[in-house]
TORVO-724523 format. One record per residue: residue in three letters; y negated, x, z of N, C-alpha, C in turn. Coordinates in steps of 0.05 Angstrom, whole numbers, plus 5000, padded with zeros to 4 digits. Each point is the difference from the previous one (the first is absolute). Layout:
N
alaYXZYXZYXZ/...
# end
This chain:
416
unk749375597569501250245018498150125031/unk498050014982498250075021499449825027/unk500249744985499549805022502249975024/unk502450064988502250005017499850265021/unk499850214992498750245013498349955018/unk497049854997498849955018500349855013/unk502249775002501149825009501450125029/unk501850214990502050105015497750165020/unk498550154991498250175023498449845016/unk498949804991498649815015502249845020/unk501949974996501549925025501150205022/unk499450234991500950255019497450234998/unk498249865007497550175002500050225019/unk500949975022500350265019501950214991/unk502349884995501850174988499050154976/unk498949934987499150084973497850225002/unk498849915022497250185008501450255009/unk502049965019501350215015501650204983/unk501249914982501350154979498250074981/unk497649954989498050104985499150215015/unk499349965020498150155020501550345002/unk502949975002501850255009499550144968/unk500149844975500150174974496550155004/unk497849805000498050115005499150165015/unk501150025020499750195023501250304996/unk502249934980501650304993498150114977/unk498949874980498750114980496950105008/unk499249855026497450065010501250325015/unk501449995010501050245013499850264986/unk501449944976501250204980497150094987/unk498349804999497050094987498550155016/unk499649895018498750165028501350265006/unk503050105000501050205008499850204976/unk500149914976499750144980497250154998/unk497349785008497650124998499650175020/unk501149935022499750255028501050234996/unk502050054981501550224993498550144978/unk498249894978498150074986497850155012/unk499349855020497550055015500750305016/unk501849995009501750305018499550214978/unk501449884981500050244977497550044986/unk498249874999497650094991498650105016/unk500249955025498250135021501350334998/unk502250015001501450285004499350154973/unk500249864980498850124972497750085002/unk497749795011497850144999498750255015/unk501750055018500250275021500650274984/unk501749914970500350244990497850024976/unk498649824996497250074977498350255005/unk499850085022498750224996500350284993/unk502549954989501450294992501749954973/unk500850124984501650004984503250005010/unk501949754998502550015008501950194990/unk499350204979502050144999498250294998/unk498850055023498850225007500850135025/unk499650284999500750155026497550185007/unk500850065026497350215011500850155015/unk499050264996501050295015498850035019/unk500450085027498350095016501150235012/unk498650245007500950295012500350005026/unk502150135010499950015031500950275012/unk502050015013500350325011503149975004/unk500750264994503150095000501749965028/unk501949844994501850005026502350195003/unk499950204979502550204992499750134989/unk500650265007499650264986501650064975/unk498550114980500750014979499450314983/unk502350114987499350244986498550195016/unk500850075022499050195022497649865011/unk498649764994497549965013500149825022/unk498749985019499449865031499949684993/unk501449845014499249764998497149945013/unk499049804991497649875019498050064984/unk500250114968498050114978498749734994/unk497550024991498549754991500350054964/unk501049794998500149974966497549884987/unk498350144986498049994978500349914975/unk499249764995500049954970496850044991/unk500450034974497550024986500049894974/unk498349974988499949874971501650094976/unk501350255007501950104980502549925004/unk500749875021502849835009499549754982/unk498549874998500049754983500750084976/unk498750174991500950174967503450024998/unk500950165024502550085002501749794996/unk499649785020501349774997500549844975/unk497449974988499849894963501550184987/unk500450244999501150234984503449935008/unk500849955020503149935014500749854989/unk499049735001500249724995498349854980/unk499850134973498449864981499949774992/unk502649905000500849744991500249775021/unk499550075029499949835020498350005012/unk498050205001497349965016498149934978/unk499049765001498349984980496349945002/unk499749965026497250085013500550135024/unk498350155001499850245030497650045008/unk499150025022497450085012500750095028/unk498450285004499650105023498149885014/unk500650055031497949785010498550235024/unk498050055005498250135023499049775019/unk500050035024499149785018497850175022/unk498249845005497850135020499049765022/unk501449985019499649805010496949985022/unk499349785007497349985015497550104981/unk500349954976497250114979497949845013/unk497750004995497949875007498449904975/unk500449744992498449904977498049875003/unk497250094994496949855012499149984977/unk498249775007497549924984497350135016/unk497849854992497650055012500049805032/unk501149854996500649735021502750025015/unk502350074991502549945010501550284996/unk502349945014502450274992502449825009/unk502250114992503349985008500450254999/unk502950005019501250244998503149864990/unk500650164974502249864984501450314996/unk502949914989501650234989499450114967/unk499550234998499750114969502650044994/unk500649984979501650094980499750084970/unk500750215004499450194967503149904990/unk499749884969501949904986499750074966/unk502049964986499950034970499949704989/unk499649974975500049734985502249935001/unk502850125002502249765001500549885029/unk498250065019500649925028499049694998/unk498249914980499849694999502349814987/unk501650164988502349824993502050015020/unk500550255014502649995025498749805022/unk497950075005498449765022499849724995/unk499650004972499349734990497749965007/unk497850184998497049835007499349934979/unk498149775007498549854980496849975007/unk498650014980497249985007499649715007/unk498249975026499049775002498149864987/unk501149754992498049804975498950234977/unk501550134997499250214975497550215005/unk499950085025497450105008501050314992/unk498650114986499850284991502350134985/unk501250225010502150154987501650135019/unk502950114991501450205018499450224992/unk501250235023499650284996501950084973/unk498150114981501450094976499750354995/unk501750004977500050334994498350155001/unk497049874988497550185002499550105024/unk500449755019499250095026501450175012/unk502850054999501450295000499450244992/unk499449994977499250244980497750095007/unk498249835006496950095011499050005025/unk502649935017499549965028497649925010/unk499749694987497749915013500249845019/unk497649955013499849895027499749684997/unk501649874997500349725003502549945010/unk499849685009502049925014500649764996/unk502549845012500549704997499849945033/unk499049795005500849915028501049704996/unk501349955021500949695003497549815006/unk501049764988497649755005499449995025/unk502250025016499449975029498250225009/unk500050144994498250315010497849914987/unk499649974979497349894987498249805012/unk501349845008498849765019499350095026/unk501150235013498650055021497850155000/unk500550114982496850234986497949824991/unk500949814979497749914988500549684997/unk497949885000500249705004500949904970/unk498950114976501049924974502050254988/unk503149925006501550254990499950074970/unk498149884985499950084972497650295000/unk501650205006498650255008500450214979/unk501249974978500850124977497750224998/unk500250264997498350164996498250155025/unk500749835019498350045027500450305014/unk498850125005500950255022500449995029/unk502150115005500449965033500450345005/unk500250025027500150305005503049975023/unk502250234983502250005016499650315011/unk500149945029499450275016497950124992/unk497749885002497650124987499850054968/unk501550024985500650054975499249794979/unk498049954989500349774973501549914987/unk501649764997501949904978498849784993/unk500749964970499249764990502349755002/unk499749745005502549805001500350004968/unk502350014993500649914965502049785001/unk501649895021501949795001499949865026/unk499749745005500849885021503249885000/unk501750045013502649944995501649805019/unk501549905001501749825012502850045002/unk501549905026502950075001500849785024/unk502950055008500849785017501750145020/unk498550225002501950155024499649835031/unk498349894998499149865029499350135022/unk498650214995499450265024497249865005/unk499150105019497449985010498150144980/unk501250274994497850174984502050074979/unk497850074979501950134972499150274993/unk500750144990499250324997497949984979/unk498050134997498250124979501450194983/unk500349914972501350194981498550194989/unk499650254995498450254980501950164985/unk499750074983500950174983501550195015/unk502850114990501350195018498950285000/unk499250074976498950244995497050025017/unk498349825009497649945011500750075032/unk501949825004501150085028501250235010/unk501550134977501150315004497250205003/unk498149994983498250195000497749955024/unk499649765007498049975020500949975028/unk501949895006501249955026502450135007/unk501350044977503050105012500450244977/unk498550225004500450234985503150155000/unk501349945024502750114999501949884981/unk499049754991502249864977502549925015/unk499949985024503249885012500349734999/unk502049914990500049684997501149875023/unk499249715005500449855019502749844991/unk500249984973502249854990499950014969/unk502349924985500850004979501049674986/unk498549884993500949764987501349924972/unk501449934989501549984974501349774996/unk499949894978501349754988502950084984/unk502449875006501750064982500949784985/unk501150164976501749834980502850004996/unk501149804997503750094993501150035026/unk498649925024502049975029499649755010/unk502449894996500049685007501549895021/unk501650255014500849905021499950195026/unk501349905024499750195025501550204996/unk502249964985501950254999498850214980/unk498449944973498750194984497350105015/unk499149915017497350045012500850245022/unk502349955015501550185019500850304983/unk500949904981501150254981497650184990/unk497749844994497550114990499050195024/unk499149885020499150135025501550245009/unk502450015000501850215002499550274985/unk499849904969499250154984497150185000/unk498449775005497050075010499750275020/unk501649865023499450225026501850264993/unk502249974988501050194992498150244982/unk499249944983497750154988498450045013/unk498149875012497650075017501350185023/unk502250045007501050115026500250314990/unk501150054968499850284991497750074998/unk497649864995497650134992498250015026/unk500849835020498850065025501550165024/unk502750054987501550145017500749815032/unk501649784992500849905022502149814992/unk502649975019502449864995499749724992/unk501249874982499849754991501549815019/unk501150155023501249815020498049975027/unk497150154991498749985020498349774999/unk500449825019498449774999496950025007/unk499350135017497550015005497650214983/unk501650144986498150104978498849914981/unk501049734994498349854974500549695010/unk498449814999500549764998499549824978/unk502349894993500049854973499649685007/unk497749884989499949665012500649924974/unk502249834997502149944972498649715003/unk498149894986499449734997502549824986/unk501150144980501949834982502349945020/unk500450155016502649965020499349755017/unk497250075010499649695020499649804987/unk499149994968499349794993503749854993/unk501550194990502249804993501249975022/unk500050095028501149895027498549735003/unk497750015000498749795002500449694980/unk500650124973500949824986503349885005/unk501550215010502949935008499749735028/unk498150115014499949825019498749714991/unk498149944988499049804995502249874977/unk501850174988501749804986502449895019/unk500850135022500949915024498949715011/unk497950065002498849755009499849754983/unk499450094978499749794972502849885001/unk502250085002502849975000500249835018/unk499949995024499849915024498949755000/unk497350014994498849704995501249814982/unk500850114976501549814979503049875013/unk501350225014502849885014498349755021/unk498450065019499049765017498949824986/unk498350024980499049734986502749894986/unk501250114986502049874982502349865020/unk500450115026501949905019497849745008/unk497650025011498649725007500749834976/unk499750024978499749864973502749834997/unk501950175005503449874995500949865025/unk498850055018500049795024498949724993/unk497650064987498349734991502049854979/unk501050144988501649904973502649875011/unk501350155024502449915005499449775014/unk498349945013498649765013499649764981/unk499450054980499849784976502649954996/unk502050174994502749954992501349795018/unk499650085030501649865016498349715003/unk496949984995499249734999501349834980/unk499750164983501449854972502849874996/unk501750185019502749935002500049695018/unk498650055019498949765024499149724976/unk498650024980499249804980501649944986/unk502350204993501249884981502449795019/unk500750155024501449875007499049715019/unk497649945001498449645007500049874978/unk499950234979499949864966503349874990/unk501250055019503250054983500549654978/unk499249815019500849744983497549984981/unk498150115006497850004971501450094979/unk501150254998500250104979503649954990/unk500949845020502649884993499549794978/unk498049835013499049754981498850114973/unk498750205005498950124968502150084982/unk501850165013502250064978501849754998/unk500549825012501349754995498749854976/unk497550014996498449894977499550134983/unk501350245002499950174968498250255003/unk498850085028498650234998501550264998/unk499150184983501650244988499750155026/unk501550265006500050165020497650194997/unk498950064977497650174993497849835012/unk500049784992497749845013499450065033/unk502549925007499850075030499750285010/unk501250214990498950255007497450084991/unk498549884981497049954992499049915024/unk500649795005498449865022499750195026/unk502450075009499950145025498950314995/unk500150124975498950234998497050005001/unk498949774987497349944998498549975026/unk501649885016498849875032499350345012/unk502650194995500050225012497750174989/unk500249994976497650224987496949865013/unk499849754994497249925014499550085019/unk501549975023499650065029499650325003/unk501450124982499750335002497750024990/unk499449994980497250084985498049925012/unk500249685005497249965008499250145031/unk502350025023499350135020499950304996/unk501550154984499950264989497150054996/unk498849834979497350094988498249955021/unk500349775020497949985023500250295015/unk501950115010500450265006498950174990/unk500250034976499350244985496450015000/unk499449754992496949975006499250095022/unk500849915032499450065021499550285007/unk503250114990500150315000497750194982/unk499349854978498850234983496649935016/unk499949775008496649935009500050135025/unk501650015017499750245026499350194986/unk501750164989500250274991496950044990/unk498549814984497650014989497750045022/unk500949795021497850025023500450315011/unk502250035007500550305012498550204989/unk500549984972498950214982496950015002/unk499649755000496349924994499050135032/unk501149905025499250105026499750305001/unk502550104986499750345004498450144986/unk499549944979497550014974497750055017/unk499149755012498049995020499850225024/unk502250005014499850195022499850284982/unk500950054976499550314996496850084991/unk498549764996497250115000498950075018/unk501449975030498650135017499550255005/unk497850135013499750245007502150215001/unk501849925017502150165008502549964982/unk499949864983502949964982500450214989/unk497750154988501350264983501050205016/unk499349985029501350275015502049985009/unk501849774995503349975015501650004980/unk502250065017502350054977500849734986/unk500849964981500649744993503049924999/unk501149845014502849885006501149824982/unk497749774994500349774988497749944985/unk501049924970497849964978500849844979/unk498849834996500149794975503149865001/unk500849825015502749935003500049764980/unk501050054976500149824980502650004990/unk501149814982502049994992499849934968/unk501350204983500050024979501049734983/unk497949944978500849794990502949964989/unk501350164985502650044992501949865021/unk499850105032501349915018499949745005/unk497349884998499949655004501549884984/unk499750164970501749844979503149995002/unk501050295006502650035012500349805026/unk499450015013500549815027499649724990/unk498549914976500449734995502549904983/unk501150234985502250054985502449995020/unk499750175022501949885025500649805007/unk497849845000499749745019501149804975/unk499949994984501449824977503450095000/unk500950285002502450024999501349915033/unk498150095013501349875032499749735004/unk499649854989499649684998501849914983/unk501050094974501949944991503050125014/unk500250205009502550115018500049825026/unk497849895019500249885015500749684995/unk499449914973500949704999502450014984/unk501250234986502649964982502449935018/unk500950105022502049955020500449755002/unk497549825013500349795007499749814975/unk499150074982500349814971503050014988/unk501350235006503250024987501249775023/unk498750005022502149855017499549674999/unk497349994990499549694989501449944977/unk500350134977501649984981503349965006/unk500750105022503149975007500849735016/unk498049865005500349805011501349784985/unk501749815007501749844986498549705005/unk499349844973498849765011501549835017/unk502650035005501449795014499850085030/unk500250255004499550135028497749995014/unk498750024979496849945010499049695003/unk501049844987499849735007500849945026/unk502550035007502249995020498050105023/unk498950284996498150095022497849815004/
# end
């Protein structure tokens, strides 16, 4: 059987190549498009890694409406007690929470060098919400004992450590924060792509030394059981209503309190990526179908050219199934061979792109840029599924010509 298939292919080399190329190109484009879609999705997802996707942040503002006899343009002041207030109102929803005090332009100095960075006073829960990780396991995070004892300790980003020290393994070393000695207890890492990262110190230390007023710059917290944009909007409405009663501003006042809802941002982004993925699948499968249709048409031409041959086969006793098997096998051979070649080229190209991008990310400024495209790969399950699709496509492409070959009557074939 395979000798006959190879003989048929050999007689029509150019036609076979062009037919196979259409299938190979179809599967190649499907792999490339899926890899590109994953690259975009991975790039966008990496930009959400610097903070929990089910978190919210509250920032105080100024009232734009009069309320309860009070004038507008009042400054809303949040304090540590407000974080406890939120936890008490939503005990099952707010799982982790941290008030935050910021101090911009703080001077962090050693005997030889200095940098100016943002200083943030935080609670231990902050590390979960911000998804902070120690750089190569160096040191520890701010803990409860730091809060209770108001310790003068800090965590700095590995980029800041590199600016101040040649060797970033400086756990236990003292630096001066606005001329006050602080001990480095942790070197952390993050993927915010910013030029600089905050210095973190215990909230109580910040409050007692640098911000005795206790006024917060923000409150960040993580949510549990809020899984949709609608649920997030409902939560924000309840939150604003309760804080409005406490701080005497209208829940319709959009300037009194600003809530950054990362869950809604993440859900919206995921919806966009799902739409892109669907579009890519439609284009890729459409291209693949075009190749399969091309094979089906070529096989029809092949059957027509071999009419006399099939008639003779039937005259000497060939069964319909043997003729169907012959046509289907030729169709499957072309489809799978060229499809597999297209798949190899597609996966290979994605690997080259991923390797090239991996090398580029090692550059000095790579970590300071927003990631749009990352790790353009295709899941092995997709590759297996594509192989199965190829087999099915080959069967479909050869079935109609095979059925036509079976219907050929020996007398009509010999007459032709």
